[in-house]
Every structure is written in C-alpha cells, then in structure tokens.
Steps between C-alpha positions, in 0.01 A plus 500: 500500500777355727629148423459282805812309411770772431321819616541684164224720380357402159199539280311214331400152601851352572834625652763514213783411750352183642462153346199514272210252558148456400338847525255540791219738461306573815147625517562796721149625505372174636791509750412836626145414548585186702758695691254753612249224607772325693601812686146576591445148629820513694394825663175333605682209660728730688207694642317173600817374671490775760166363641615147579783316666484195278783435269422603146541287198748599230301698233479335152715643239295700258779494231516121435335564170772742391838333598695785370316778671692672795299473814522812727552412860233628741607821695450374839647155589654540852524126578710382205670622183530370140761237430674454177450122459631483140807687617550255791448190292756632242745561787453137622550373146816703433685447826392149597483352853655795683250740340217271568572503871539879510183554300300288736636697800406816331144382459464399859603858613210653326243613762166337444640276229356159619150643530467644149733278302490158652381335169779674321757379754415131403565564133810710576647231718438238244685698229785577742543132595496387150729758361740445782495125441628507143373560151351155438315488831242729349389211283323318792269798557419568128139493422258687290427728789847645511563505131610828343369669189767505225493660157713456199539806283747503217798275607470572869301366806350744750363433855191714522374388837572812684445870442779514243602284193826333599728364243588128567706361220518442119262241364800285388637499854185341654488117518141384564382190660252282325209696650620800291438723801796431731821623364869519603793712392789261519852563386559294189803269526807588294429198262189672378478784247211702634443670166461164327240356738169402333304381798539434880323356793546485874389241758229606729734546790749696296788262570535374148499660155518389141565689172505428126776675313530518123846493337477681165842367390396134520123562473452278801306534817656424842308438823664608829390444854655632824444530869481858628835636559684205321654433154266387222497149347438439132235228479468476125607677178363414151282643217179447696350801682457432872163562647529501887198361666549484863776502762430337828624645840752218492650613174350258258441656162225365266549636147431399144729508184298659213613485146464826320435416123485842344565863558131563567525294813344185376559209747580146426610216732502536873654300779436524870787496765552526866842618634580429856718734712740220562584508130289217351313579176199258418318482175130453592333503161656514155187541299312756709170649394419684826556482873359632824674532841297450811734639760313402811502131376855523376372334168523577140218406269673397162309475165706381212453491126416128507187606705627338822412680814703427828627649819860570605609553860772754467591482869587127475599526128296215384201430261179417664146407384429469132142619473425427133678448159213630282442848645345770281519800732603597856317753735728606774386688808530875463744693717233783506223306652481167688277229339512676167632287220612620163716409215653852514628456871828651601796259478556523882247497779639585838149487690493274801159380383598404144477119495316377190464502122246399245586317168316347208571147400335341190213753515440472871585756779684375812584678827826412675572588859878524533503488877286184520632353164146419409313535159132571470285475184318813419315508177543486120724775360308799354769730356861587545406871536294431817619608847398322810409595861500190710419524869597145600378514866171649403457264215395744216666663196454764238588453134603822348479524126539814292121522444335345807533391859389151614468370856503144618537290803753224499484165686720195493334381181549833326264786399143458592343776294632812335295811529558827290542794736520777222629592163802723437601733216870414576719344774405775743518367850703500821501245785525620862618187697467673834120471489473239212329761281514510116444854358437560135350729227224314300399544135258772601761715667384430846758441780399197692635254753432128574521313818474117471325547160253759625501814294453865631512824320708801607458770248430535129657698208857382580759521218606166368865410584542744794443266806810444708579403853693771710834388627563515873138426578317179565185567307541846338403552129507772254315559181379774263138602461371795288857645458579477875735269682365363826645317791307257731654354813272192440232381275239626750687829589408841381669624171757779529557733209870501419525732193359562153628234259319600178752338270655255743408129479799340681482452870744216496691611805358715781644488855408617845779641724454706813139575428583611157418357156758506232410452122563607155280765332412520134798725443737217598607697816485355848252647739384434853196594699379439851326164589178701539547647152609869559844662487594410148873532429706458190827304585659517154640304219569158658580179313419271796386522861482229758491427875831335584794461733859609425809356686864577476 
C-alpha cells in the first residue's frame, strides 16, 4: 500500500514514517459494493443526458457513508473536471490573502464551474473571507454546523474531519473555552512554566486566557491571566488551589480558592473571587458552598455555608437580590437542556435562554426568574434527589425522582394536582427541549416518551441504563435492546441498528457527524457507522472524541 502523505510503500494499517494517529479500518467489501452501484448509476445518468437539453442536477455522492473510501471519477466528464477543494483551502490557509485571491481566480477559470458547484462556491468564499480576515474572525461564524470532529489519543489531539487523521497539537498545548469544545493553542507568556500548569481556561472569543500554576518549592498555587500576545499578570498566589470558573470576553476572571486538606484531594474552605482586567480583585463570598454562572444574564448565583442564597452582578461588581437565608438546596438550570433544573448542574451556563433557578426554603420550593427578578411559589419540597423540568410559558412541570415520574400543572397559586406518569427502575431519562419531550425507560424495560404528561410506548425489552441523547442532533436518541445498539432520529423515527453490543451497557456519549454515528463498542474502541446503520468502521483507541473548533 502507498502512503497518501509521503508516498512510501508499506504493509499494515499505518505508515511507519508518518505521525501515528487513531487506526482507521475501512470496510473495503462494503466500499466496493457501493462503488460498483455508483458507477452503474452514473452511467445511466450519462445515457439519459443525451436525450434532453435540460441541465442535469449533480448526482448524489454514494460514498457519504464511507468517508475514507476513494471515489473514482466517471470516465466521461467533458464539461468540467475534478477540483481538489481540500488542497485549495489548505493553500488559502497557508498563504493568506494573496493565495485567497489567486485561488478564487483559479476557481472561476474552471469551465462549467458555476453550474455544477455553485453551492460549494458559497462555502468556499465564506472560508476564504474568514481566513483572509484574521484568525479570530472565524469565531463569528462558528456554529455546530461547521464544527470539526476531533479525537484525543494518548497525549495528542487529531483532526479527523477529512480523509486523513491530521495531528493538531499536544493535549497540554490546547486551552479550551468553557464549552469544552472550542480550543486555542496560545503561546504561554514567559512568566508561566508550561510544565507546572494544572488547569487552564480561555474566553469564548479567545482574547483572554488564565492558568493555574503549582510551585513545588513553596507548595503554593498561582493564578495568571493574560491577553493574547501580551505578558501575564499574577492575580493571586497562596496555598489554595485555583479553580477557574469562567472568563468573559472582556477579560474578567471568575474563580474560587479551594483549600486542599489532605493528599487524597479532600477539600475544605472555598472563597469566590472576580478579577477585572484592569487589575481589581474582588472577594465575592468567603464562605462559599457552591455557585452558578448565568453568562447571558451576567449574574452569579451564590449559595454560602450560612444557607444564604443571593445574586451577584459580575459586570457591575455588586451584590444584588438576596433570595433567602434558609435555603436547603439549589437547582440551577442545566447547560445541556433549557428548562431542566438539577442540583448537579454545571457551574457555568452559557445558553442565551438560561434565566432561572429553583430553590427550597423551609420545606417549600420556589422558582426565581432572574431576568424578571420575580419569585413564584411552586409546591412543598419532596426530595433533594429530584430533578425538575419546568416549562414556564406552558405552565407545567415534571418531577423526576429515581423511581418515578410525576406530572403537574402550575398556576399562580402553585401546583393543582400531581399525576404519576410512570415508574422507573433507576434515573433513566433524557429531556429533548426542542420538542418538549421526555424520553425514559420504565421499570418494565419499555422505552417510552411523554408529552405534557401523556405517555406513549416506543419499544420493549430495552436494557436499563442505556438510554442517551445523541450529540449534534435535536431529538436523536440511542439505546441497547437485545444486545444491539440502536439509533433513532426522533421518538417516532424508525430504529437503526448500529452494532452488536452484547456486553456493552454504556451509551453515555454518541454523536452524529457528517451522516456518521460515532460511539464506543464493548471492547472500549471507538467505532463509527453510517446514519442508516451500515458501513461499520473501527476508528481505534481513542480516549475522547468531540465536535469542536480550533483556533491559533
């Protein structure tokens, strides 16, 4: 086999001269079958085109299910020729504005280009304009649709979006934003020993960075922050570990000082701080129990050891509403699903729709709307282990306990009536906010869904603990039944067989990317298959995979 990178002949699954990455195993038999079908279909289209003067639509690619298969160009294509888009885009990236202009001119000279490739022109022009405009201009166009598939194998990160696995950087060189998807590879300032860094964080726009550095000589932790391309500023240094919570696009750093009380990592006292890029350090809370950042509201929900719950405006650097001084528990809005409230929520929620929280006060549950600064009585507290779905505009909620699901309507006077929807063997549910649907596995092993309290069955015999939502979809779910993992695009969609999972009971993370599903098999290796269920491929030994965006 000839290596596509260096041209050397070799045997085996990987070229010994090139950067090793996750091993890719292609289902060649399946590829040859689809290749033959494609060429037959293409020949029929060519024959039909001779009997009409109407312009023909571009034939669909038959190899979308196998991204690494090499597609053979049809023999007769007199009106146009194949164009190496990946090569052109790399050329634009490497040589900047001048190459962008020349690449665009080269595209225009291709005969018949605008007929066949007008959709691709739009995408190419967007990429050219963004790359020519500077590295951080890309951020404005970043969305889930143009995320790239990355994988971490060993100590390295690879870009596997194309036909090859491309080495990106070492894990320790990547500084992630709070979404844990977007990452940058900044040059650490001279004040920071990169080998002593314990954690890092970047602002969403990539202009500001922060890092915690441990000094073994003094057994102290130092927090540094810097603007891209500038020297770092030491914010604080003491025996407390620094947990970086959030960095705003204006350079404000929200972090906590955490006392480490023993070698096993036991934690003691915590203090919460905000550091302004102008150099001002403010202590927000000295007896911190927990906190939650609502980025769209520019507010911090602080809950201290005296059971006081209040809001802090980190943009104005001032304490705001005190909600209660006898709080027993706080349910923040989950970053994974709007209107889903849990005591296990992530510390930072960057959703534009996140605007509320639920808390218990003296045995009663209250709902607080941060945007409107209004408190609403809900009902008597049931259990601290309950999670809550509350659709405020629709006026109903679900109470999700480990053993049952309850539905209720909520008025200004509180809950009218609670109705039990179903019983559970364990906390086996997913909320799909796009359609306000709750999906779950009940105690009998039946996969069900509920809309406004009305229960419907999907299929029976589902393995407990295997239900998960599918990343990069609105309503996709996956589960295991009779030793087979399935994917459904929606609760009403037809199940697609992904692979045999006889011993596998963990579907915690499955994602869809370019019409392929990526998931772990029972052997702990990463696999992928087509969205329709065929074309199974083994990717290899991968510790993490995600859809993200990387900037310089």
